N, C-alpha and C positions, 0 to 999 in steps of 0.2 A: 505493499501499498505506500503510495507517493503522499507526501506530506503536501499538504495546499499552500502554492504561491500566495500570497499579500497582494491586495489588485493595488495597483498603482493607477495614479488618476495621472490623463494627460495632462500636456503643458500647452499653455495658452500662446501661440507664437508672438503674437503682438507684444504681451504685455509679462512673457515670464512665468507666471504667476500657474497656482493648480487649477486646473479645470473641472468642475462639478456639473455635471451634465442635468442636473435638477437640483430645484433651492431646496426639496427637503435634504440632502446630501449635503449642501452648502451648509442649512443649519443645525444638522447634527454633528459635522464639524464643527462650526462654533460652539457649542454646546459643551465639545468634547475640551478645547483649550479653556472653556471657565471652568471644567470642572480643575482641569488641570492646574491653572492660577490658583484656587480655591482649596488645592492639597495641598501646594507649594505652599500659601500661606499660614495654612495651619498647622505646617511641620516647619515652619522659620524659615521656609526656604525662597526662593523669589521664581519666575517665570521669565522669558522672553518670549512666550507666546501671546501677543497682547491684539489679536483680533479682534474686533468688538460689533462687527454689522460682515453682511454679505451685499452682495449687489450684480445687477445683471452684465456682462461686457456686452460692451456693444462691438465688438471686432469678431468676437468669436459665439456669442450666444448664449455660454454656459452663463455657470455664475462662480465667483471667485470672493476670498475674504478681503477686508482692509483693517485696519486698525484708524484708518480716517474719518474724522467727523462728515457729517452727509455737507453735501455742499448748499445743495438747498432742503433745509428741513421741514418737514410736510405740516400741517396742522394734525395737533393729535388731540 
């Protein structure tokens, strides 16, 4: 029985960022990054993973993660 190979997300040619095909995949990665930061904080460490939101890429049509604030805040 062979070991299962981990999934590798494709890279966007225009931005060089990891490309998530669906918003739900990007949201899951964002949740995981937040969990990593929380775990590091509880244990007195630090985490360099500073992503805060996902967005749709105009070049590849996929979704990427970023640590930048929204350029045009939406009314909530």
